[in-house]
C-alpha positions as CSV (number, residue, x, y, z in Angstrom):
1,M,21.8,-107.9,27.6
2,R,20.1,-106.6,24.4
3,P,23.3,-106.4,22.3
4,L,24.1,-110.0,23.2
5,L,20.6,-111.1,22.2
6,D,20.9,-109.2,18.9
7,K,24.2,-111.0,18.2
8,L,22.7,-114.4,19.0
9,S,19.7,-113.7,16.7
10,K,22.0,-112.8,13.9
11,L,23.8,-116.0,14.2
12,L,20.6,-117.9,13.9
13,C,19.5,-116.0,10.8
14,V,21.6,-117.9,8.2
15,T,19.0,-118.7,5.5
16,I,17.0,-116.4,3.3
17,T,13.8,-116.8,5.2
18,A,14.9,-117.6,8.7
19,C,14.6,-114.1,10.1
20,S,11.2,-113.0,9.1
21,A,9.8,-113.1,12.6
22,T,12.9,-112.2,14.6
23,N,14.1,-109.0,16.2
24,A,10.6,-107.5,16.4
25,L,10.4,-104.1,18.0
26,A,7.4,-101.8,18.7
27,N,5.5,-100.3,15.9
28,N,6.2,-103.2,13.5
29,E,9.9,-102.5,13.2
30,F,12.3,-105.3,12.6
31,H,16.0,-104.5,12.7
32,D,19.2,-106.3,11.5
33,L,17.4,-109.1,9.7
34,A,20.1,-111.2,7.9
35,Y,19.6,-111.8,4.2
36,G,23.0,-113.5,3.9
37,N,25.8,-114.9,5.9
38,D,28.1,-111.9,6.0
39,P,27.6,-109.5,9.0
40,A,27.1,-106.6,6.5
41,Q,24.1,-108.4,4.8
42,T,21.3,-107.1,7.0
43,L,18.2,-104.9,6.6
44,D,15.7,-103.1,8.7
45,V,11.9,-103.2,8.1
46,Y,9.4,-100.5,9.0
47,A,5.8,-101.5,8.5
48,P,2.3,-100.1,9.2
49,T,0.2,-101.9,11.8
50,A,-2.6,-104.2,10.7
51,T,-1.9,-104.1,7.0
52,E,-1.6,-106.6,4.2
53,G,-0.8,-106.4,0.5
54,A,1.2,-103.1,1.0
55,P,3.7,-102.0,-1.6
56,V,7.3,-102.4,-0.3
57,I,10.1,-99.9,-0.8
58,V,13.7,-101.3,-0.8
59,M,16.1,-98.5,0.1
60,V,19.9,-98.7,-0.8
61,H,22.0,-96.1,1.0
62,G,24.9,-94.1,-0.6
63,G,28.4,-93.4,0.6
64,A,30.8,-93.7,-2.3
65,W,30.4,-97.5,-2.3
66,R,32.6,-97.5,0.7
67,F,30.7,-96.3,3.8
68,G,27.2,-95.4,5.0
69,D,24.5,-97.3,6.9
70,K,20.9,-98.4,6.5
71,D,19.8,-96.6,9.7
72,N,21.3,-93.2,9.0
73,R,18.7,-90.6,9.8
74,G,19.1,-89.0,6.4
75,V,18.3,-92.3,4.8
76,V,15.3,-93.3,6.8
77,K,13.8,-90.6,9.1
78,H,11.5,-88.7,6.8
79,K,11.0,-91.5,4.3
80,V,9.8,-93.9,7.0
81,A,7.5,-91.2,8.6
82,H,5.9,-90.4,5.2
83,W,5.6,-93.8,3.5
84,V,4.8,-96.0,6.5
85,N,2.1,-93.6,7.5
86,N,0.7,-93.8,3.9
87,G,0.5,-97.6,3.9
88,Y,3.9,-98.7,2.6
89,V,6.4,-101.1,4.0
90,F,9.8,-99.5,4.0
91,T,13.0,-101.5,4.2
92,S,16.6,-100.2,4.3
93,L,19.5,-102.4,3.6
94,N,23.2,-102.7,4.3
95,Y,25.6,-104.4,1.8
96,R,29.2,-105.3,1.7
97,M,31.4,-102.4,0.8
98,L,34.8,-101.4,-0.7
99,P,37.5,-102.4,-0.5
100,A,36.3,-105.9,0.6
101,A,33.5,-106.1,-2.0
102,D,33.6,-104.6,-5.5
103,L,30.5,-103.0,-7.1
104,L,29.5,-106.3,-8.9
105,T,29.4,-108.0,-5.5
106,Q,27.4,-105.1,-4.1
107,V,24.8,-105.6,-6.9
108,Q,24.5,-109.3,-6.0
109,D,23.9,-108.3,-2.3
110,I,21.1,-106.0,-3.4
111,V,19.6,-108.9,-5.5
112,S,19.9,-111.2,-2.4
113,A,18.1,-108.5,-0.3
114,I,15.3,-108.3,-2.9
115,Q,14.9,-112.0,-2.8
116,F,14.7,-111.9,1.0
117,V,12.2,-109.1,1.0
118,Q,10.0,-110.9,-1.5
119,A,10.2,-114.1,0.5
120,N,9.2,-112.4,3.8
121,A,7.1,-109.4,2.6
122,A,3.8,-111.1,3.5
123,S,4.8,-111.5,7.1
124,W,5.3,-107.7,7.4
125,G,2.0,-107.0,5.7
126,G,3.6,-106.4,2.3
127,D,3.0,-107.6,-1.2
128,P,6.1,-109.4,-2.8
129,A,4.8,-108.4,-6.2
130,Q,4.8,-104.7,-5.4
131,V,8.5,-104.0,-4.6
132,I,9.9,-100.6,-5.5
133,L,13.7,-100.1,-5.6
134,M,15.1,-96.8,-4.3
135,G,18.7,-95.7,-3.9
136,H,20.7,-92.5,-3.2
137,S,24.1,-91.5,-4.7
138,A,26.1,-94.8,-4.9
139,G,22.9,-96.6,-4.0
140,A,21.2,-94.9,-7.0
141,H,24.0,-96.2,-9.2
142,L,23.6,-99.7,-7.8
143,V,19.9,-99.7,-8.3
144,A,20.3,-98.6,-11.9
145,L,22.9,-101.3,-12.4
146,V,20.6,-104.0,-11.0
147,N,18.0,-102.9,-13.6
148,A,20.6,-102.9,-16.4
149,Q,21.9,-106.3,-15.4
150,A,18.4,-107.7,-15.3
151,S,17.7,-106.4,-18.8
152,A,20.8,-108.1,-20.0
153,G,20.1,-111.4,-18.3
154,L,23.2,-111.0,-16.1
155,L,21.7,-111.4,-12.6
156,D,23.2,-114.4,-10.9
157,S,20.1,-115.2,-8.9
158,K,16.4,-115.2,-10.0
159,I,14.0,-112.7,-8.4
160,A,10.6,-114.2,-7.8
161,Y,8.6,-111.1,-9.1
162,P,9.7,-108.2,-11.3
163,W,9.9,-105.0,-9.2
164,L,7.3,-102.4,-10.0
165,G,9.8,-99.6,-10.6
166,S,12.8,-97.8,-9.4
167,I,13.8,-94.4,-8.1
168,A,17.4,-93.3,-8.5
169,L,18.2,-90.3,-6.3
170,D,21.0,-88.3,-7.8
171,S,23.7,-90.5,-9.3
172,A,26.2,-88.9,-11.6
173,V,27.7,-92.1,-13.0
174,Y,25.2,-93.8,-15.2
175,D,27.9,-93.7,-17.9
176,V,30.9,-94.8,-15.9
177,V,33.1,-95.1,-19.0
178,K,32.6,-91.4,-19.9
179,V,33.3,-90.3,-16.3
180,M,36.5,-92.4,-16.1
181,R,37.8,-91.1,-19.4
182,A,37.4,-87.4,-18.4
183,T,40.5,-85.5,-17.4
184,D,39.1,-84.4,-14.1
185,T,37.7,-87.6,-12.7
186,P,37.1,-87.3,-9.0
187,R,39.2,-89.5,-6.7
188,L,36.2,-91.3,-5.2
189,Y,35.3,-92.6,-8.7
190,K,38.9,-93.7,-9.3
191,H,38.8,-95.6,-6.0
192,A,35.5,-97.2,-6.8
193,F,35.9,-98.1,-10.5
194,G,39.7,-98.7,-10.7
195,E,41.8,-98.6,-13.9
196,D,40.3,-101.5,-16.0
197,P,38.2,-100.2,-18.9
198,A,36.4,-103.6,-19.1
199,F,35.3,-103.1,-15.5
200,W,34.1,-99.6,-16.3
201,Q,31.9,-101.2,-18.9
202,A,30.6,-103.9,-16.5
203,V,29.5,-101.4,-13.9
204,S,28.1,-98.8,-16.2
205,P,24.3,-98.9,-16.3
206,L,24.2,-97.2,-19.6
207,H,26.5,-99.7,-21.3
208,V,25.1,-102.8,-19.6
209,L,21.5,-102.0,-20.4
210,A,20.3,-104.3,-23.1
211,G,16.5,-104.4,-22.9
212,K,13.3,-103.1,-21.3
213,I,13.2,-102.4,-17.6
214,P,10.4,-101.5,-15.1
215,P,9.5,-97.8,-14.9
216,L,12.3,-95.6,-13.7
217,L,12.4,-92.2,-12.0
218,L,15.8,-90.4,-12.2
219,V,16.0,-87.5,-9.6
220,C,19.0,-85.2,-10.1
221,S,20.4,-82.1,-8.4
222,E,20.7,-78.9,-10.5
223,K,23.2,-77.6,-7.8
224,R,25.9,-80.3,-8.5
225,P,29.0,-79.1,-10.3
226,D,29.5,-82.5,-12.0
227,E,26.5,-82.4,-14.4
228,A,24.4,-85.1,-12.8
229,C,21.4,-84.1,-14.8
230,D,23.3,-84.5,-18.0
231,Q,24.2,-88.1,-17.0
232,A,20.5,-88.7,-16.2
233,S,19.4,-87.3,-19.5
234,Q,21.8,-89.6,-21.4
235,F,20.7,-92.6,-19.5
236,K,17.1,-91.6,-20.1
237,L,17.6,-91.7,-23.8
238,R,19.2,-95.1,-23.6
239,V,16.4,-96.5,-21.4
240,E,13.8,-95.1,-23.8
241,S,15.5,-96.7,-26.8
242,F,14.3,-100.1,-25.4
243,G,10.7,-98.9,-24.9
244,S,10.9,-98.4,-21.2
245,D,9.1,-95.7,-19.2
246,V,11.5,-93.2,-17.6
247,D,11.2,-89.7,-16.2
248,I,13.6,-87.2,-14.9
249,L,12.9,-85.0,-11.9
250,T,15.3,-82.1,-11.6
251,K,15.5,-80.4,-8.2
252,K,17.2,-77.2,-7.0
253,L,18.4,-79.1,-4.0
254,S,21.9,-80.2,-2.9
255,H,23.0,-83.8,-3.3
256,R,22.5,-84.3,0.4
257,D,19.1,-82.7,0.5
258,I,17.7,-84.8,-2.4
259,N,18.1,-87.7,0.1
260,V,17.3,-86.1,3.4
261,L,14.3,-84.0,2.4
262,L,12.5,-86.8,0.6
263,G,9.4,-87.5,2.7
264,K,9.6,-84.0,4.4
265,D,9.6,-81.5,1.5
266,E,5.9,-81.6,0.5
267,A,6.3,-80.6,-3.2
268,Y,9.2,-82.9,-3.8
269,T,7.7,-85.8,-2.1
270,A,4.4,-85.3,-3.9
271,Q,6.2,-85.6,-7.2
272,V,7.8,-88.9,-6.2
273,D,4.4,-90.1,-4.9
274,A,2.9,-89.3,-8.3
275,F,5.4,-91.7,-9.9
276,L,4.6,-94.4,-7.3
277,K,0.9,-94.0,-7.9
278,Q,1.4,-94.2,-11.6
279,I,3.4,-97.5,-11.5
280,Q,0.9,-99.0,-9.1
281,K,-2.0,-98.0,-11.4
282,K,-0.3,-99.6,-14.4
283,R,0.1,-102.9,-12.5
284,S,-3.6,-103.0,-11.6
């Protein structure tokens, strides 16, 4: 019976605000809220009880732009346990994926999800003006690209409030052009970025960036063989050239653990929390 009810509720959720009070579960959880008409355009919400005006984290999962899921344990388990218990609303979204949707379409899905979150945040106890973007791997690249497109006036839809800041967890493709011109480009990047140099430019956060963005934290793994921290450093210089605040957090963790251990590893999580407190203080 429950799967049938879930399907029926999704069919009813066809507008940007229609699902704010549907699919409620215990402990202020709301699952599979539709922020668009495609079945992939859904998100989950985890909120503290009896709260209002809470900051809202919007999480974008990774998976080579081709797979992955918003409720993967590595994406949500420790993050939800940590931040919801510390007064945050945590949301995790799905988006259309390759090969059906290219990366620019995926960016637009994230923008639509942000709009939905801002329109409904108050009903979950959140503050629509205190949204923080977070993404891991492919999701980190997409979060960086959303920021870059916003700086260049390229977002197709208007977001009601600027987000407070962003946390990009271990992307190695801030400069897509450089990666694609290398002699040893990994196959997963070839599948994602294709063969058109104009498209490489269009999905490269470093090349699209054209102005100031909200504060940004770039987390990178020192254990990766593909020099993710070098990519982060180059992107940091580009971001700083427009007067934006950006920090790099290097970690001796694997690409996977940078995602999975956030919220569990006390020292690592405290460093990310310090960034969050800093951007909230600047807003106030």
